[in-house]
C-alpha positions in Angstrom: 39.3 -154.8 145.4 40.4 -151.4 144.9 43.0 -151.7 147.2 44.5 -155.4 146.0 44.6 -153.2 142.5 46.3 -149.9 143.9 48.9 -152.7 145.5 49.6 -154.0 141.7 50.0 -150.8 140.2 52.8 -150.1 143.2 54.3 -152.8 142.7 54.9 -152.8 139.1 56.0 -148.5 140.1 58.6 -149.8 142.6 59.8 -152.2 140.0 60.0 -150.3 136.8 62.1 -147.2 139.0 64.6 -150.1 140.5 66.8 -149.7 137.8 66.6 -145.6 137.3 70.0 -144.0 137.2 70.2 -141.6 140.5 74.2 -140.7 139.1 75.5 -137.5 140.6 75.7 -136.2 137.0 71.4 -135.7 136.9 70.9 -132.5 138.4 67.8 -130.3 138.5 66.9 -127.0 139.1 64.9 -123.7 138.6 66.3 -120.1 138.7 64.1 -117.2 138.7 64.4 -114.6 135.9 64.6 -111.0 134.9 64.1 -109.9 131.1 64.1 -106.9 129.7 62.2 -105.9 126.8 64.7 -104.3 124.6 62.0 -102.0 122.4 59.7 -101.4 125.2 61.8 -101.9 127.8 59.1 -103.6 129.9 60.2 -106.3 132.5 59.8 -109.8 132.1 59.6 -111.7 135.3 59.6 -116.1 135.0 60.9 -119.0 136.7 63.4 -121.3 134.5 63.8 -125.1 134.2 67.3 -126.5 134.2 67.6 -130.5 133.5 71.6 -131.7 132.8 71.8 -135.0 132.1 
């Protein structure tokens, strides 16, 4: 019974994503960044997540 329900959920997700926009103008990028605090001069490290539509 659980496999049947999982199959129904999977079919609904596939049908929903069928019209998903996969145009070349869409992009997803992650870039590392380093920032310095001007008061204490301590570095801050992190990752930047960039999503373009």
